[in-house]
N, C-alpha and C positions, 0 to 999 in steps of 0.2 A: 211896784212891780219891778222886776228884772230880768234879766236876758239867762235865761235856764240853761241852753246848746242850739249849737248850729249843729245841720244834718248835715254831712254829706254820701254820696251812695257807689258805693268802689266794689270795683272788679272781684279784686282777690282781697280778702277780709285778713288771712293772715299775711298780708304786706305789708295790708296799709298798719295791724298792730306794729308791725313789729316798725317799721318806721314812726312810729307815732312817739312809740314807747321805749324804743334803744337807738332811733336816733334822735326826736327832739326830746329823751325823757321825759316824758307821760307818763302816769299810772294808766291801766286799763285800772278802770270801776264797775264794772260791772257788763256782762256781756248776756245773753237770750237767744236764743233758739225759736221759731214759733214759728212749728210741721207744718199746722192749718193754715198758715200765710204765704210759706216760700220763702223765711225771709232771718235773718240773726242779723240785733243790734247792740252795737261795743259802745261802750259811751269810755270819754281815754280823756284825761285833763289831768292838772299841775298840784289841782285841790280837789277836796270831794264835791259833791253835786251840791250841799247846804252851805257852802263854803263859797262857788265860784262860780261864773260858764265852765263848760265841758262841750268838748267837741263828740256829735253821732254819727258814728259811722257804720249804714246802711244796707246791705250784702243780700242783696235782692236773688238765690239761690237760681244759677243755671244762666246769668245774667256775665258776662263776661268784661265789661267797659262801657263808658255811656261818653256822649261827647257835652263835655262840656260848660259850647254856648259860650254867645258873648256878655252877659248880663252880667256873669261871676266875676269878680272880682278878686280879692284874698280875705287873709287870716293872718290878723297880728298877732306876734308872740313880740314882749318885752323883752329883754335881752339885757345884760352890764358891757359887756365888750360886744358889735358885733363884728369885727375882726375874729375876736376869740370865739367867734361861736359859729364862725361858718367853714372855721378849722378843726372847729372838734364831730359837725357834722359831716365833713367831707370825711373822716376819719371814721365814722362811724356809718359810713358806705351812703351819705345822703346826696343829691344832685341842688348844689349853688348853683341859676339859674342869673343872681344879677351883684356882685361881689361886693362887699359892708364898701361905701364911704356917703358921700352927702346927696340930699335927696337934689334932685335940678330945684335946683332954683330957691332951695335954702341950703340947714347948715346943718340940720337931725340928718344922723350918721342911721341910715335904713343897707338892710340885702335881700335878695329873695330866694327861698329855695324850695324846691316842688316836690312836693309826697309822688307813689308810686301810681296814682292818676291824674299826675297832671295836674294837680291842685298848685295854684300856689299859695306860699306862707312869708307874707312881710315881718325880716328880725326891723325893730323900731329898737335901736342904743335909748340906753335912762340917760337925762343929762344931768 
């Protein structure tokens, strides 16, 4: 078994696709409209779906936003340099909510960014 994808409901699919592709550098792998169900699914990732885990962005037509709730945590991405990744994300219009630095009580360098819907993405610096 392996993890295939994580699904996030998004209010503005175009904004979300721009964030994940232009700000975080993922690729749009596929996108399908389902008129009878009134929703669109878009899959983004760094690798093809056959080779790695991806994110499914679900846009329910007519819904402009969601409450994230208290159960959701974050998606984690590995980066070579968290400081450089934060600078690049900011230069592309992304929102950094925690600058790169050691995690509380540890030495691993992490940072957090936020997508247009408020979902948190953790950047973890590879050692």
